[in-house]
N, C-alpha and C positions, 0 to 999 in steps of 0.2 A: 484345587476347585476352577471350576466355570466360573468364568464374569458372564452374569446374565445382564444384558443390555439389550434395551426394546427394539426393535426393527419393526419399520411399518413398511418397508418395498416404498418403491417408486413406481407411477403411472407415466407411461409413453409420455415425452415431452415431442408436440407436435411444432412446436413455435419456431421462429428463424433463431438463429444466434451468432452474434458477428464477433469477434476477436479483435485485443487490443486494447490499450488504456485511452480514455480522450482527456481525463485531467487529473492532474496530482496537486493534495494541498496536504503542507507539511508543516509539522510544529516540532518545538523541543518537546523531550519528553515531559520533563517535569511542569511544561506550561497546560497539560490538561490534569486538573484534578480531580474530576470525576467521569467513570463511562456507566451510565445504567443499561441493562442487558436485560430486555423481557420477551418470552417468546423465543430465544436466541436470536435473537435480532437486536442490534444497537440503537436505543431508543433514546438516549440523553448523553451529551457531552458538554462538561464543565470545563470551563477556564480558567485559569489563573486572571485576575482583574487587568484587563488591557491587553495580555495575550490574543493571539488568533492563529489561526491557521493561514500560511502564504502558498500562492498559486504557481505553480512550475509550469510555463508556457514550454510545449515540444510540437513538433510537425508531426500530423498526423500519421499512423502506421510506423512510428520508430521509438514507441515505450510498450513494455508488456509487466504483467503480474504474472508467476508461475508459484502454485503453490506444488511442495513433495511431502509425502507422508513418509517418515520413515521409522522402521522399526527394528529393533535388538530382541529378539523372542527371548534370548540367552540373558541378557541382560534384564528385561522385564521395561525395557524406555520402549515410547513411543513420540515423536511429535512432528509437528509441521513445519517446515523450512517454506518459508516465502520470499522467495527474488523480485523487488521491483527495480526493471531495468528503466532509464532514463538518458534519451541521445538528445542531445541538443547542439544544432546547427551553430555554425561559425565557431573557430576560437576566435576569444576576445579575453580583455581583463578581468568584466565584471562577472564573465561565466567562470573563469578560473578561479577568482576569488570566491564563488560561493561552491563552488565544486570543492574547494579545499574545506570549507566551514560543514559543508555535510558529511565529508569524510571523518570527522572527529567529533561530533556532534551526536548524542543519542535522542533520537527522533519516533515521532507517529507520523502517520498519513492515514489521508482518505480518500481511496482510488477510486477514481469512476471511469468503469468501462466502456467499451461500445457499446455496449445493451443498454447503457444510461443506469446501471444499479452501481451503488457506493458499498465500498466495501473498508472495513477499518484495519489497519497495520498497526502493531505496539500497543496490541491490549495487555498483556501479560509480560512482556520486556520489551527494553528499547530496540528498535531497530538501530542497527550499524551498518554503515560502509562496507563492503565486501569485495568490491572491485570498481574498477574508473579506470577511463584513459581519454587522452585526448588527440585526435591525428587529423593529419590534413591531407590525408589520401595522397594517390599517385598522380591519376590521370584527372584530366579536367571536370570529368563525371563523379568523380568518386567525392563522398562527404567530407567537409570540413567539419569536426565536431568533437565536443567531448560526451562522455557517456559515465552513467556513476550507476554501481547497481547497488540498493540496501537491502539490507537481509533481516529479516524477522522470524524469531524461533517461537515457538508458543506451541502450549497443548492442541488447541484444535483448529481448522482452518480457518481462514480470514472469516470474520461476522460480517454479513449485508447490514447496513446503517439504515432505517426507517427516516427518510426525508421526509418533512412536512406533515403536516394535519397536527391535529392536537395530540395524536400520540409519538410522532418521530421528531427529530430533530430538525431542527431551526436554524439552517445553514448559514443564512446570510449573518447570524449574531455572534457565528466561529470564523468564520471566513474572510480575511482582509482583503 
């Protein structure tokens, strides 16, 4: 039996588009108590009392988000794996400690892309560390840095977050 999903087509997009991630905010998975989705966009995020998303700073052009649709026709399974990779300049103790904490926690993320659009990761399942490293580089022009990749596995591509206005998320109330 065929699955009947409504398809609508897509108009040609004439707007310019820039790659990259400009901001990332992370919270423990259980610190988010509710998510409201309206018209396929996140329109509400409720946090546990006193809990907020924390901002992670990195240099421009060093971080990315990539979503891959995975399909196994024989098993009847499909899901989207999203990898959020962040690079942090200069190896130092406070960053080493933070990388270790991120490596073992269940997380959710708000990701602002270079086009100014916010995306929600960790909607259905916690994000977990997938990979990471620290390196000094070899030459004086090489990066001395830590990197971490967080993995999100959900049934759909990440949802856009409607920010501000009467129908959107008030980021100032959930970001530290």
